[in-house]
N, C-alpha and C positions, 0 to 999 in steps of 0.2 A: 162405233164410228167412223165412214171413209173420210179418208185426211182431206180433200177437197170441202165435205160436208163443215168438218171440226174448223177446218184454216176460215172457212166464211160465217163462220158460228163466233168464232172468239174475236175474230178483227173488228166485229159490229160494236161498239159504244164498249171495248174493253181498253185495258192498259198499253193493249200493243197502239195505240194511238199515242209515240211517244214524244207529239211534241209540246201534249197539253196533259198539265199532271195530275194525277188520282187525286191526292190530299195537298195539303196547303205544306210545300216544301219549309216555312217556318215556322210553323205552328210546332213546337219542340215540347214531346209530353214527358210526363212526370209518372211514376209508378201509377196504372189504373188496374188496379187485378182482377183476371177476368172470372168468371161461373166457377169458384171453388168446389162444385161440383163432378168438375170435369176429370172423368178417370181413366188415369193411363195403366198399360200393363206396368209391371216390375221388371220383368227380368229381358232384356232389350240383345241382341245382335246388331253389328254392321254386315253389310255381306256386297260385296265387288261382285257384278255381274258377269257370268260366263254362258255365251248366247248358244254354247254347241250342245248345251244341257237338253236334254228332253224334259220332255214334263214328267215322267214317271221319275227322271232322278231326280227332280224339285221336288217332287211328291215323295219319293222316298228321306231325301235329306229334311225337309220340311217336317214329317213325322216325326223323323229324329229326335231335331232339335227339340218340337215339344215335349218328349220323351223326357228329354235332358232337362226340360225346367224351363225354356225359355217360350215366352209369352207374346215378342213381338220381333217381326224383322226391320232392318230399315235398309233396303234395298239402292242401290247407288245411281240414279238414274238420270242424272245431268250429270257431268263433269266439267265444264267450262269448254268442252270441245263438241261434243255431240249428246244427243236425248234417247232414250229409251223410252219415251212415249213420246204425242204428237204435240207440237208447239211451232206455229208458224215462221219463227225466225231461227232457229236452231236446226242443225244439219242431222236430219230424223234417221238412225241405224233399224229400227223393229220395235214394234210396240211389247216389248218384255215389261213391262210393267203390267199392265192389263191382263199379259198371258200368268204371270203367276200370282195374279190375288186370289182366285179363284180358287188355286190350287193352297196357299198358304192358309184363307181361311179352312177348305176342306182341313184343312191340320187344326184349325184353333188357334192360327196368329195371327194380331195383328200384321197392318203391314203401313208403314209410314215411309212416304218417299224420300230419299235421301237426295237433295241437291245442294251443287254448289249456290254459293250467292253471289260474290264479289269477284274472282276470277274470270277474265275473259279471253279466251285461245283459239273463238273464230274467226278466221280470218278474214270474210267480207265481214264483219261488223269492225274489225280492228281497222279495215280500209275506208272503211264509211266514216266514222265515228271516232277519232282521235283524240276528240274533244272529250270522251266520256273515264277518259284516264287518269288513275291516281297519278301526281306529282309527288318527288321527294322534293327535300330542303336544297337542293342542289340546280334545280329544277329540271330535273330529269323526270319525261313521265315512262310510267313503267311498262306501257308496252314496247320500248326501245331501249330500256334499263331497266329489266328485273333485277329483283335484288335477288338473291341467293342462287334461284334457280328459274328456267325460263319461263314455266307457265306462271311465274308470280308476277301476271299482266292484271293488279288489282285494278279495279273502276273506283272513282270519285264516286262516293257517298251524298255528297253534296250536288251532285247532276242531278235535274228532274228527267232526264229521259232514262238516265241510269237508274233510278226510282222506281221508274215504272216499269222499267227493263225488268229488274228483278221482281218486281211483283205481279208480272206475265207469266212467270215461272208459275209463281205460287198459284195462280189463276188458274194455271192451262192444269196443273196438278187437281186443283180443286175442282177441274170440272168431271173428274172420274172419281163418280158416285160411289163404286165400291170401295175405294180408298178411305183409311180409316184416321190418316194423318201425313203430315208434311215434315219435314226434316231438315233445319237450315244448316250447312257447313259453310266454313269460310267466309260467314260473315261479320267479317273484320276488314281490315288492313295489314299490310305486311308487318311483321315482325321486326321492329325498333332493336330490340333484342332479343334475340334466340335463349332458346331455354341452354342451361349451363354446358351438358353435355353436346348437343350439335355441333356449339361454334368448332371445337377442333375438326369437325367433318371439312366443313369450309375454308380452315384456315385462318378463322381470323378471332379477335378478343374485343369482345364487346363489355368495356368499362363503362360507357357513358352512350348518348343516345346520338349515334355519328349522321350526318345530315344524309348520308346516302341508301338509309334506312328508314328515315322520318319520312313520314305521311302521313296527310295527303296536306300539300300546299298548291293544288289546282285551281284554276282561277275561280272557280265556284265557289269552293273555299273561303280563299281569300278574298272576294267580294264580298261574301257574306258576316265576315267576321269583321272586316273593315266598316259595314254598315250598323255594325251595333255595337263596337268597342272603338271605331276611329283607327285602326291601327293595321297598316296588310303584316299579316304575320311573317313576310319576307323577310320585312326588314329586321324582325327579332333578331335575326343569323343565330351564332350558338347559344343565346341565352332565349331561343325558343322553348326546349323542352321545361326550362325554370317557369314558363308563363303560365298561371294556371288557368289563367281564364279561356287560353288557347288552346290547354289540353283538356280539356272543360269542354271545350264546345266542339273537340273532334271526338269523342265518348260520343256528344248528343247526335253528332252528325249520324253514326251506326244506329244509334238508337233511336230516333225518329224515323229512318228507312224499316227500323219493326216495328214501334209501337203505331206508325203514321199507315205504313205500307202494307207490309207483310201479312200482319195480325188480320187487321181487317180486313184482307184478302181471303186469307185460308177460314175466317168466322162466316162470310158472306155465303161459303160454300161447307158450312158445317164441319169444316175439318181441325183436330187437333194439330197442333200444331209446336214442334218441340226444337232446341238448336245444340251441335254441338258446341262447349265455350271450352276457352284458354281459363287456367287457376292463375293464369300472368295475365290477366287483362289488362292491364294497364298497358305492355307492350305490345298489342294489337288495337289500341282503342277500342276495347268493349266492351263496354260498362254495363255487362248483363245482369245485373242483380237492379235493373232498371226495365227490363223488358218483361211484357205484357204477357208471354210465353205461358203456354201451359204447366212445362217441364224444362228441366234444363239435363245434361248430359257433359257436366265437364270429363275432359279428353285428362283424365287423373295418368299421366304415363309416365310413373317415377322415374324411371331409366333416366330418362329426357334431362330431368331434373338431379342426376347424382343420388339419388334418394333409395329410401329403401321402401318395401312396400308399405309399411305402416304409415306412411306418410298421407296414403290414401285416407286414409280414416280421419288424418290430422285436416285435410284441406275441407273432407266433407264436412264437418264441424263448421268450417271457417265458415265456406260458403251458404251453409245455412242460418247464419248468424248474418251473413251480410243481406242474405235475404227478408230476414227480419227486421235487419236497421232499415231498408229500405221500403219495408212496409208490404212487400210481396214474396210470402210463405208459398213459395211453389216449390213440387216435387224438386230435387237432386235425384240425380242417377248417375254415380259415378262412372269414369267410362276407363274401361282396364284395358292396357295393353299387352295382349296377350305373350307375345314374345318376349316381356318382361318380367311375365310374371310365372315361376315355378309352380308346376300342377299342384306340388304339398302346399304353396304359398295360399291358393287360390279360395279355401273354405276362410282362412286367418282375414286375409284379405274384406271378403263377402260379411264374415259374424263383426270384423271392427267397425265397418263402415256401417254396418245396420247399427252398431250401440251408438253411434255415435250421428245417427239423425238419416241415415239414405235410405231411401223410397224405396231404391229397390239396385240393378247394376247393370253396365249396359258392357256388350262386350268387344274389343275389335280383335280380330275379325274373324268371320267362319271361317276362311284358308287356315287359320292358326289356332282353330277349336278342335284340337287333334282328341284321337279318343282318350288318352292319359288324361287331359285336360277337361275332358266331358266328365268322365269318371269320378275327378273330385266338386265338377260347377254344384253349389248349392243353393237350391233355390230359396227365392225372397219368401 
């Protein structure tokens, strides 16, 4: 589709009308399982783009992945800076996604577009919409005081325009007819407590929830919470981490974005929808066990938690139990961080995960799936 025609089509009556919400902001959804007949691939791999590769190179790569047992690719097409598909508000490099879909399909691979969700690093939007950004307990907005790294400019999940913006990305992807699914990443807030092995990297010790990492305290979230509970959460001060209602409210704000904005938009275009999620979900305000997605790819990167590879299957078991607890028995595909996995460990990780209820496996990422690890990979 020509860019001018695409922009005209998507602007008319779509989520790009940022002043009007697509769905009611205050309607908090509990788990409502989707169609249990949705069939997802078993073996996935995340792919960062290489725009210099020719179609023939991608053809060779995809055919090799299929031969090695991979069923679906997760190409990164939006990274909070630029898009590799057409969207009227996002700087556009090229239609890489549209280019690789038929090549992947020819190799019998499904394509699930990997999109960042809550970080925002587009200068023009930052300048025009400073109110879109999440705020920490010190009152510092993330676009001027990002936690840990510069790109941690997370948006506020309670802002209706932010909800519509994220849904508009899902919509733009949904309009790509040949696309099989949409994969949400960074659908959360900044880590209030980093994984143990990452804390030394930033020369910090996080033995509690410190205010500079504690989000979100933006005006929208504070006002909505105060309307419901009669308390401005900023007044809770250092007791805020122990306030159960405030903690649950923040979980629910992300759940609302997923269940009432992203999922309905994906299903409007008959797309499967999944997400990359955290095992330490409390630390990123991500109660994903309540989300109405078709499946989950938890990032079980054991090295970041100072654990051995057996921890992966233990987490699979725990996650399946949590999903059952919330009457949301969806598939779980443990995400493996290949740099932390010895080739000899991969078969055992997969076997243990399968025994503990995994529905498949996801590999991060193509660039680390070398010949030795390919030779040890076991198809689910």
